[in-house]
N, C-alpha and C positions, 0 to 999 in steps of 0.2 A: 682532688678526686683522682683515683687511679682505676685502672681496668685490670681484670683478671686475665690470665693467659687464654682462658676459654672465650671470654668476651672478645678479645683481640682477634682470635682465630675466627670467630663467627662473623665479625665485621669484615675481615679481610677476605674470607672465602665467599661471603655473599656479594661483596663488591666486585669480585671477579666475574660474577654473572651480570653485573650492571655495566661495567666498564666498556665492553664491546658495543654497547648501545649508547655510547657517550653523547652523541649529538641529540638523539631523541630524549635521553635522560635529562640533559640540560634544559631542553625546551620544555619538557613536562614540569621540571622543577620551577622554572621562572614563570610559566603560565599559572601555576598554582599559587606561587608567591604573590604575583600581581593580583590574583583574585582575592586572596585573604588579607593582603596589605597593599591596597592600591597606591598608597603614597610612595612606595618603593620604586614605582616605575620612573619617577623623576630622577632617580639616582643613576640611571643607565642611559647613555647617549649613543652608544655604538651599535654595531651589528649584534643582535641578540643570539643568533646562531653561534657566532664566534664566542660570545660571552658564555653561552651554555657549554661549549667545548672547554673553555678555560676553567669554568667551575668544576667540571668533571676531572680535569687535569690536576687542579689544586686538591680536590677531594682524594684523588689517587695518591698524591704525595702524603697527605695527612693520614690516610688509611695505611699506607705502606710504612709510615713512621711510627705507628702506634706501638710497635714492639721495640722501638728505640727512642723513647721520649726525650732523653737529654739532647739529642740532635734535633728533634722535632720542635721542642718548645721555643727556641729563638725564632724559627721560621713562622710559627703560629703567632708569636708576639708581634712580629713585623707585619703580618697579615692583618692583625687587629688594628694596628696603628694606621695602616694603609686604608682600611675600610672606614675608619673614623674620619680620615682626611677627605674622603669622598662623600661624607655626609651620613654614613650609616650611624644610627643611634642605637643605644643599648636595647631599647624595646623591640627593635627589628629582629633581634636574635630569636625570639620565641616564634615569630612567623617563619623565619628561615628553618627552624627545627620542624615546624609543622609541615612545611612544603617538602623538606627532605624526607621525612618519614612517609609522607603521602606518595612521593615519587618512588621510593623504595618498595612500598607495599604494592603499588601498581605494577612495577616491573617484576618483582620477585614472586608475587602472588603466593602460592602455597609455601614457598621457601621462606616467606617472611613470617616465621613463627613468632610466638610471644618471646621466646628466648633471643631470637635474632633482633627483634624490635627493641628489647630491653638493652641489648649490647650496643646497638646504634644510639639509643637514647643516652647511654652512659658515655659513649665516645663523644657525642655532640656536646653534652654538658661539660665534659672535660675541656674540649677544644674551645668552645664558646667562652668558658670561664677564663681561659688563658688569654684569649683575644680581648675580652672586655676588661680584664684587669690591666692589660697593657695599654689599652686605649682610654679607659675612663677611670682607672685606679680602683675599680671594684669588680669582682667577678659576677 
């Protein structure tokens, strides 16, 4: 799966509105993830504020790398392997997608148009596919 230049631009420009709210965005993401997939709470043992900040930092790297996928793919593959080693299962990826889109909609509000949502969905599907294929041998 690949993204069009327009989709990449939409994801990157909308993320620039989210990134300054990194701590809050991370907290909202994990709060919603734990609501829709309570079993994932057991995967996290540390400070959730710090985890939220790290999530937004990793998301920033992924979003920034969308326009240069040859460099991004090995990083995303390693991330998939790392997540699997921490107990993340393939079925968790759908809940993560839901929590991510929910958090983006909450923060971006009117700027989260159908076109922006679709671009984020495509980006997530591409990145999650790379991670799952690296970790489990299937996208």
